[in-house]
C-alpha positions as CSV (number, residue, x, y, z in Angstrom):
1,M,-70.7,-55.3,33.4
2,R,-72.0,-58.7,32.3
3,E,-69.6,-58.7,29.3
4,I,-66.6,-57.9,31.5
5,Q,-67.5,-60.8,33.8
6,K,-68.0,-63.1,30.9
7,L,-64.6,-62.1,29.5
8,R,-62.9,-62.6,32.9
9,I,-64.4,-66.1,33.2
10,Q,-63.3,-66.9,29.7
11,Q,-59.8,-65.7,30.5
12,E,-59.7,-67.8,33.6
13,I,-60.9,-70.9,31.8
14,H,-58.3,-70.3,29.0
15,A,-55.6,-69.8,31.6
16,E,-56.4,-73.0,33.3
17,R,-56.4,-74.9,30.0
18,T,-53.1,-73.5,28.9
19,A,-51.3,-73.6,32.2
20,S,-50.0,-77.1,31.5
21,V,-49.3,-76.5,27.8
22,Q,-45.8,-75.5,26.7
23,Y,-45.7,-72.0,25.1
24,N,-44.4,-71.8,21.5
25,P,-41.7,-69.1,21.5
26,T,-42.4,-68.2,17.9
27,L,-46.1,-67.6,18.7
28,M,-45.2,-65.6,21.8
29,A,-42.8,-63.4,19.7
30,E,-45.5,-62.9,17.1
31,L,-48.0,-62.0,19.8
32,L,-45.5,-59.5,21.3
33,L,-45.0,-57.9,17.8
34,L,-48.8,-57.7,17.3
35,R,-49.3,-56.0,20.6
36,Q,-46.5,-53.5,19.8
37,R,-48.1,-52.8,16.5
38,K,-51.5,-52.3,18.1
39,D,-50.0,-49.8,20.6
40,E,-48.4,-47.9,17.7
41,L,-51.7,-47.8,15.8
42,E,-53.5,-46.6,18.9
43,M,-51.0,-43.8,19.4
44,R,-51.3,-42.8,15.8
45,M,-55.1,-42.9,16.0
46,T,-55.0,-40.6,19.1
47,A,-52.6,-38.2,17.3
48,L,-55.0,-38.1,14.3
49,Q,-58.0,-37.5,16.5
50,D,-56.2,-34.6,18.2
51,S,-55.3,-33.2,14.8
52,R,-58.9,-33.5,13.7
53,K,-60.1,-31.6,16.7
54,D,-57.6,-28.8,16.0
55,L,-58.8,-28.7,12.4
56,V,-62.4,-28.6,13.3
57,T,-61.7,-25.7,15.7
58,Q,-59.9,-23.8,13.0
59,L,-62.7,-24.5,10.5
60,D,-65.3,-23.2,13.0
61,A,-63.3,-20.0,13.5
62,L,-63.1,-19.6,9.7
63,M,-66.8,-20.2,9.3
64,K,-67.6,-17.6,11.9
65,L,-65.3,-15.1,10.2
66,L,-66.9,-15.9,6.8
67,K,-70.3,-15.4,8.3
68,V,-69.4,-12.0,9.7
69,K,-67.9,-10.9,6.4
70,T,-71.0,-12.1,4.6
71,V,-73.3,-10.2,7.0
72,C,-71.1,-7.1,6.7
73,V,-71.2,-7.2,2.9
74,N,-75.0,-7.5,2.9
75,S,-75.4,-4.7,5.4
76,D,-75.6,-1.0,4.2
77,A,-73.9,0.3,7.3
78,C,-70.9,-1.9,6.8
79,L,-70.8,-0.9,3.1
80,R,-70.8,2.8,4.1
81,T,-68.0,2.1,6.6
82,K,-66.0,0.2,4.0
83,I,-66.5,3.1,1.5
84,N,-65.3,5.6,4.0
85,V,-62.3,3.5,4.9
86,N,-61.5,3.1,1.2
87,N,-61.7,6.8,0.6
88,W,-59.2,7.5,3.3
89,T,-56.6,5.2,1.8
90,E,-57.0,6.6,-1.8
């Protein structure tokens, strides 16, 4: 909260100082381009974060599946079931 107030005060002081100063159109155009680029980068970052979340979800599902198969391979009951299933198909 203090930082927000501090920033607002700084902006007000800056606005008062620059109110009488002519704006440079070149600088304003550059500022606009920089803001657009920032927005593009933020959108890209959001897309990458969403993609990362999806990949983590997929990885978790695969890890669970791998853990189940590992437990099943180490279990005699699962081995017997697998042998029986294999005998049916042969």
